[in-house]
DOFI-84606 format. One line per field, with one value per residue: residue number from 0; x, y, z of N, C-alpha, C in turn; residue in three letters. Coordinates in nm, 2 decimals. Each point is the difference from the previous one (the first is absolute). Example, Ala and Ser with C-alpha at 12.3 -4.5 7.8 and 13.67 -1.06 7.14 Angstrom:
2
num	(0, 1) $
n_px	(1.32, -0.04) $
n_py	(-0.57, 0.11) $
n_pz	(0.78, -0.07) $
ca_px	(-0.09, 0.09) $
ca_py	(0.12, 0.11) $
ca_pz	(0.00, 0.00) $
c_px	(0.09, -0.08) $
c_py	(0.12, 0.11) $
c_pz	(0.00, 0.08) $
residuo	(ALA, SER) $
This chain:
117
num	(0, 1, 2, 3, 4, 5, 6, 7, 8, 9, 10, 11, 12, 13, 14, 15, 16, 17, 18, 19, 20, 21, 22, 23, 24, 25, 26, 27, 28, 29, 30, 31, 32, 33, 34, 35, 36, 37, 38, 39, 40, 41, 42, 43, 44, 45, 46, 47, 48, 49, 50, 51, 52, 53, 54, 55, 56, 57, 58, 59, 60, 61, 62, 63, 64, 65, 66, 67, 68, 69, 70, 71, 72, 73, 74, 75, 76, 77, 78, 79, 80, 81, 82, 83, 84, 85, 86, 87, 88, 89, 90, 91, 92, 93, 94, 95, 96, 97, 98, 99, 100, 101, 102, 103, 104, 105, 106, 107, 108, 109, 110, 111, 112, 113, 114, 115, 116) $
n_px	(1.76, -0.10, -0.08, 0.06, -0.01, -0.13, -0.02, 0.06, -0.07, -0.10, 0.03, 0.03, -0.12, -0.06, 0.08, -0.02, -0.12, 0.02, 0.06, -0.10, -0.08, 0.06, 0.00, -0.12, 0.01, 0.05, 0.11, 0.01, 0.11, 0.02, 0.11, 0.10, 0.10, -0.09, -0.06, -0.08, 0.04, -0.09, -0.07, 0.00, -0.04, -0.03, -0.09, -0.02, -0.01, -0.06, 0.03, -0.10, 0.03, -0.08, 0.09, 0.03, -0.04, 0.13, -0.04, 0.13, -0.02, -0.09, -0.09, 0.00, -0.10, -0.02, -0.13, 0.03, 0.06, -0.10, -0.09, 0.06, 0.01, -0.12, -0.03, 0.07, -0.05, -0.12, 0.05, 0.03, 0.03, 0.09, -0.13, 0.06, -0.04, 0.01, 0.00, -0.07, 0.01, -0.09, 0.09, -0.10, 0.02, -0.12, 0.05, -0.12, 0.02, 0.12, -0.04, -0.10, 0.09, 0.09, -0.11, -0.05, 0.12, 0.01, -0.13, 0.06, 0.08, 0.01, 0.12, 0.04, 0.04, 0.00, 0.08, -0.06, 0.13, 0.04, 0.09, 0.05, 0.07) $
n_py	(-10.71, 0.04, -0.09, 0.04, 0.12, -0.03, -0.07, 0.10, 0.09, -0.08, -0.02, 0.13, 0.03, -0.09, 0.06, 0.12, -0.03, -0.12, 0.08, 0.08, -0.11, -0.06, 0.12, -0.01, -0.12, 0.03, -0.06, 0.03, -0.04, -0.11, 0.03, -0.05, -0.05, -0.10, 0.09, -0.09, -0.03, 0.03, -0.11, -0.08, -0.11, 0.13, -0.02, 0.12, -0.01, 0.11, 0.03, 0.09, 0.12, 0.01, -0.10, 0.08, -0.09, 0.00, -0.06, 0.00, 0.09, -0.10, 0.09, -0.09, -0.08, -0.03, -0.01, 0.11, 0.03, -0.07, 0.06, 0.11, -0.03, -0.05, 0.10, 0.08, -0.06, 0.00, 0.12, 0.04, -0.12, 0.07, 0.04, 0.12, 0.03, 0.13, 0.01, 0.11, -0.01, 0.09, 0.09, 0.07, -0.10, -0.05, -0.06, 0.03, 0.11, 0.00, -0.03, 0.08, 0.09, -0.02, 0.00, 0.10, 0.05, -0.03, 0.04, 0.08, -0.04, 0.14, -0.05, 0.06, 0.06, 0.13, 0.09, 0.10, 0.04, 0.11, -0.04, -0.01, 0.11) $
n_pz	(1.04, 0.08, -0.05, -0.12, 0.05, 0.04, -0.11, -0.06, 0.07, -0.02, -0.12, 0.00, 0.06, -0.08, -0.09, 0.04, 0.04, -0.06, -0.09, 0.03, 0.01, -0.11, -0.05, 0.04, -0.04, 0.11, -0.01, 0.13, -0.07, 0.08, 0.08, -0.08, 0.07, 0.01, -0.08, -0.05, -0.12, -0.09, 0.01, -0.10, 0.06, 0.00, 0.11, -0.03, 0.13, -0.02, 0.13, -0.02, 0.05, -0.10, -0.03, -0.11, -0.09, -0.04, -0.11, 0.00, 0.10, 0.00, 0.03, 0.10, 0.01, 0.12, -0.04, -0.07, 0.11, 0.06, -0.08, 0.01, 0.13, 0.00, -0.08, 0.08, 0.11, -0.07, -0.04, 0.12, 0.04, -0.06, -0.02, 0.01, 0.12, -0.04, 0.13, -0.04, 0.13, 0.00, 0.04, -0.05, -0.08, 0.01, 0.11, 0.04, -0.07, 0.05, 0.12, -0.02, -0.05, 0.09, 0.07, -0.07, 0.00, 0.13, 0.00, -0.08, 0.10, -0.01, 0.02, -0.11, 0.11, -0.03, 0.06, -0.07, -0.01, 0.06, -0.09, 0.12, -0.04) $
ca_px	(0.14, 0.02, 0.01, 0.13, 0.10, -0.02, 0.05, 0.14, 0.04, -0.02, 0.11, 0.13, 0.00, 0.01, 0.14, 0.09, -0.04, 0.08, 0.13, 0.00, 0.00, 0.13, 0.10, -0.03, 0.04, 0.15, 0.04, 0.12, 0.07, 0.10, 0.13, 0.07, 0.13, 0.03, -0.11, 0.04, -0.08, -0.12, 0.00, -0.08, -0.15, -0.03, -0.11, 0.02, -0.12, 0.02, -0.11, 0.01, -0.03, -0.15, -0.04, -0.03, 0.09, 0.04, 0.06, 0.08, -0.03, -0.14, -0.08, -0.08, -0.06, 0.07, -0.05, 0.07, 0.14, 0.00, -0.03, 0.12, 0.11, -0.03, 0.03, 0.15, 0.05, -0.03, 0.09, 0.14, -0.01, 0.11, -0.04, 0.03, -0.08, 0.07, -0.09, 0.06, -0.09, 0.03, 0.04, -0.12, -0.11, -0.03, 0.05, -0.11, -0.02, 0.10, -0.03, -0.11, 0.05, 0.08, -0.09, -0.07, 0.10, 0.04, -0.11, 0.01, 0.10, 0.14, 0.06, 0.13, -0.02, 0.11, -0.04, 0.08, 0.05, 0.09, 0.14, 0.09, 0.15) $
ca_py	(0.03, 0.00, -0.14, -0.04, 0.06, -0.07, -0.14, 0.01, 0.02, -0.12, -0.09, 0.05, -0.03, -0.15, -0.04, 0.06, -0.03, -0.10, 0.05, 0.09, -0.08, -0.07, 0.10, 0.05, -0.11, -0.01, -0.09, 0.05, -0.13, 0.01, -0.01, -0.12, -0.01, -0.13, -0.03, -0.08, 0.03, -0.09, -0.10, 0.04, -0.03, 0.06, 0.09, 0.11, 0.04, 0.12, 0.03, 0.14, 0.03, -0.01, -0.14, -0.03, -0.09, 0.02, -0.12, 0.04, 0.14, 0.03, -0.01, -0.12, -0.04, -0.12, -0.12, -0.01, -0.05, -0.15, -0.04, 0.03, -0.08, -0.14, 0.00, 0.01, -0.13, -0.10, 0.01, -0.02, -0.04, 0.06, 0.14, 0.06, 0.12, 0.10, 0.10, 0.14, 0.05, 0.14, 0.01, 0.03, -0.10, -0.09, -0.13, -0.09, 0.00, -0.08, -0.14, -0.04, -0.02, -0.12, -0.11, -0.02, -0.05, -0.14, -0.09, -0.02, -0.10, 0.06, 0.00, 0.08, 0.14, 0.09, 0.13, 0.10, 0.11, 0.09, -0.04, 0.11, -0.02) $
ca_pz	(0.04, 0.14, 0.04, -0.04, 0.09, 0.12, -0.02, -0.01, 0.14, 0.08, -0.04, 0.06, 0.15, 0.02, -0.02, 0.10, 0.14, 0.06, 0.02, 0.11, 0.12, 0.02, 0.04, 0.14, 0.10, 0.02, 0.10, 0.06, 0.03, 0.10, -0.05, 0.04, -0.05, -0.06, -0.10, -0.12, -0.12, -0.02, -0.10, -0.12, 0.01, 0.13, 0.01, 0.09, 0.07, 0.08, 0.09, 0.04, 0.14, 0.02, -0.01, -0.13, -0.07, -0.14, -0.05, -0.12, -0.03, -0.02, 0.12, -0.01, 0.12, 0.06, -0.06, -0.13, 0.02, 0.00, -0.14, -0.08, 0.05, -0.05, -0.14, -0.01, 0.05, -0.10, -0.11, 0.05, 0.14, 0.08, 0.01, 0.13, 0.02, 0.07, 0.07, 0.03, 0.09, 0.05, 0.14, 0.08, -0.02, 0.12, -0.01, -0.03, -0.14, -0.05, 0.03, -0.08, -0.14, 0.01, 0.02, -0.13, -0.10, 0.04, -0.04, -0.14, -0.02, 0.01, 0.13, 0.00, 0.02, 0.03, 0.03, -0.07, 0.09, -0.07, 0.04, 0.04, -0.04) $
c_px	(0.02, 0.02, 0.14, 0.10, -0.01, 0.06, 0.16, 0.06, -0.02, 0.11, 0.13, 0.00, 0.01, 0.14, 0.09, -0.03, 0.09, 0.14, 0.02, 0.00, 0.13, 0.11, -0.02, 0.04, 0.15, 0.03, 0.14, 0.07, 0.10, 0.14, 0.07, 0.14, 0.04, -0.10, 0.06, -0.09, -0.11, 0.03, -0.09, -0.15, -0.04, -0.13, 0.03, -0.13, 0.04, -0.12, 0.02, -0.03, -0.15, -0.05, -0.05, 0.11, 0.02, 0.07, 0.07, -0.04, -0.15, -0.08, -0.10, -0.06, 0.07, -0.03, 0.07, 0.14, 0.01, -0.01, 0.13, 0.12, -0.02, 0.04, 0.15, 0.06, -0.02, 0.10, 0.15, -0.01, 0.12, -0.03, 0.03, -0.09, 0.09, -0.10, 0.08, -0.10, 0.04, 0.04, -0.12, -0.11, -0.02, 0.06, -0.11, -0.02, 0.11, -0.03, -0.12, 0.04, 0.08, -0.08, -0.07, 0.10, 0.04, -0.11, 0.01, 0.12, 0.14, 0.05, 0.13, -0.04, 0.12, -0.07, 0.09, 0.03, 0.09, 0.14, 0.08, 0.14, 0.09) $
c_py	(-0.01, -0.14, -0.06, 0.05, -0.07, -0.14, 0.00, 0.03, -0.12, -0.10, 0.04, -0.03, -0.14, -0.05, 0.05, -0.03, -0.11, 0.04, 0.09, -0.08, -0.06, 0.10, 0.05, -0.10, -0.01, -0.10, 0.04, -0.13, 0.02, -0.02, -0.13, 0.01, -0.13, -0.04, -0.08, 0.04, -0.11, -0.11, 0.03, -0.02, 0.05, 0.09, 0.11, 0.05, 0.12, 0.02, 0.14, 0.02, -0.01, -0.14, -0.04, -0.09, 0.03, -0.12, 0.04, 0.14, 0.03, -0.03, -0.12, -0.02, -0.12, -0.13, -0.02, -0.05, -0.15, -0.05, 0.02, -0.08, -0.14, -0.02, 0.00, -0.13, -0.11, 0.01, -0.03, -0.03, 0.06, 0.15, 0.05, 0.13, 0.09, 0.10, 0.13, 0.06, 0.14, -0.01, 0.01, -0.10, -0.09, -0.14, -0.10, 0.00, -0.09, -0.15, -0.05, -0.03, -0.13, -0.13, -0.03, -0.05, -0.15, -0.09, -0.03, -0.10, 0.06, 0.01, 0.08, 0.15, 0.08, 0.13, 0.10, 0.11, 0.09, -0.03, 0.13, -0.03, 0.01) $
c_pz	(0.15, 0.05, -0.03, 0.10, 0.14, 0.00, 0.00, 0.15, 0.08, -0.03, 0.06, 0.15, 0.03, -0.02, 0.11, 0.14, 0.06, 0.02, 0.12, 0.13, 0.03, 0.04, 0.15, 0.11, 0.01, 0.12, 0.05, 0.06, 0.12, -0.07, 0.05, -0.06, -0.07, -0.10, -0.12, -0.12, -0.02, -0.11, -0.12, 0.02, 0.14, -0.02, 0.10, 0.06, 0.09, 0.09, 0.05, 0.14, 0.03, -0.01, -0.13, -0.06, -0.14, -0.05, -0.13, -0.04, -0.02, 0.12, -0.01, 0.14, 0.06, -0.07, -0.14, 0.02, -0.01, -0.14, -0.08, 0.04, -0.04, -0.15, -0.02, 0.04, -0.10, -0.11, 0.05, 0.15, 0.08, 0.02, 0.14, 0.01, 0.08, 0.05, 0.02, 0.09, 0.05, 0.14, 0.10, -0.02, 0.12, -0.03, -0.05, -0.16, -0.07, 0.02, -0.08, -0.15, 0.00, 0.01, -0.13, -0.10, 0.03, -0.04, -0.15, -0.03, 0.01, 0.14, 0.01, 0.01, 0.03, 0.03, -0.06, 0.10, -0.09, 0.06, 0.04, -0.04, 0.12) $
residuo	(PRO, PHE, VAL, ASP, VAL, VAL, LEU, VAL, LEU, LEU, VAL, ILE, PHE, MET, VAL, THR, ALA, PRO, MET, MET, VAL, GLN, GLN, ALA, LEU, THR, VAL, ASP, LEU, PRO, ASN, SER, GLN, THR, ALA, ASP, SER, LEU, GLU, SER, SER, THR, LEU, ALA, ILE, ALA, ILE, THR, ALA, GLN, GLY, GLN, TYR, LEU, LEU, ASN, GLY, LYS, LEU, VAL, LEU, LEU, GLU, ASP, LEU, LYS, VAL, ASN, ALA, ALA, GLN, SER, TYR, ALA, GLN, ASP, GLN, ASN, THR, GLN, VAL, VAL, PHE, ALA, ALA, ASP, LEU, ASP, SER, ARG, HIS, GLU, ALA, VAL, ILE, LYS, ALA, MET, ASP, VAL, ILE, ARG, GLN, SER, GLY, ILE, THR, ARG, PHE, ALA, PHE, GLN, VAL, ILE, LYS, GLN, ASP) $
């Protein structure tokens, strides 16, 4: 019985651990008065203040961005990437992500901001 309890606790931990990481990562976006809406074939890349990358809400490494972008570009050559860079993120992290995405063939970029009324 003790082993069963330990295994159940392990499974619960394995299921909930990724959710806790995603909730802990926040991106504080800049404001804009002229923001536009997104197109349908869009990859959303968030860059946290700590320089971490999130692709469509999931934490990924910089190398994974290129693989996922290449797959999206192969399916739809009109794919657009929208960057949501935290106000406190380093410019270098954004440039690295843009460079990796450009290597996959995607050349359409946008930056996500909070529209002011």
